[in-house]
C-alpha positions in Angstrom: 148.7 151.6 68.5 151.6 149.6 67.2 151.5 147.5 64.0 152.0 144.4 66.1 148.9 145.2 68.2 146.8 145.9 65.1 147.9 142.5 63.7 147.0 140.7 66.9 143.6 142.4 67.1 142.9 141.7 63.4 143.8 138.0 64.0 141.6 137.8 67.1 138.6 139.3 65.2 139.3 136.9 62.3 139.4 133.9 64.6 136.1 135.0 66.2 134.4 135.4 62.8 135.7 132.0 61.7 134.6 130.3 64.8 131.1 131.8 64.5 130.9 130.8 60.9 131.9 127.2 61.7 129.3 127.0 64.5 126.5 128.2 62.1 127.7 125.8 59.5 127.7 122.9 62.0 124.2 123.7 63.2 122.8 123.9 59.7 124.7 120.8 58.5 124.0 118.5 61.3 121.5 119.6 63.9 118.7 120.5 61.4 119.1 117.1 59.6 119.1 115.1 62.9 115.4 116.2 63.2 114.7 115.6 59.5 112.8 112.3 59.9 110.6 113.9 62.6 109.7 116.7 60.2 108.0 114.3 57.8 104.3 113.7 58.1 101.6 112.0 56.1 100.6 115.3 54.5 104.2 116.4 53.7 106.7 113.6 53.4 109.3 115.9 51.8 110.3 117.9 54.9 113.7 116.3 55.1 114.3 117.2 51.4 113.2 120.8 52.2 115.7 121.0 55.1 118.4 119.9 52.7 117.6 122.4 50.1 117.2 125.1 52.8 120.6 124.4 54.2 122.1 124.9 50.8 120.5 128.3 50.5 121.8 129.1 54.0 125.3 128.1 53.0 125.4 130.5 50.0 124.2 133.3 52.3 126.8 132.3 54.9 129.6 132.5 52.3 128.6 136.0 51.2 128.1 137.2 54.8 131.5 135.9 55.8 133.1 137.6 52.9 131.5 141.0 53.6 132.3 140.7 57.4 135.9 139.7 56.8 136.4 142.6 54.4 135.1 145.0 57.0 137.5 143.5 59.6 140.3 143.9 57.1 139.4 147.5 56.4 139.1 148.3 60.1 142.6 147.2 60.8 144.1 148.6 57.6 144.8 145.2 56.1 142.4 145.3 53.1 143.5 144.2 49.7 143.8 147.8 48.5 146.3 148.7 51.2 
């Protein structure tokens, strides 16, 4: 394959990963919290708070997952930092 083709494939894989990450971020940021008030009950009124704290944990995991996945894409196409 040519270097241009590798760059195009790398960029396509990076765009897919970025789009997927943004979709996950949007769902965790907005969709879960839209239902926060319905999560509250008489026995557990802090469900909305728990959704907020859980989303922060998911964001940390998402950052590390993105980093590992992007690094593997970079290595696959010979564009890692060590190259």
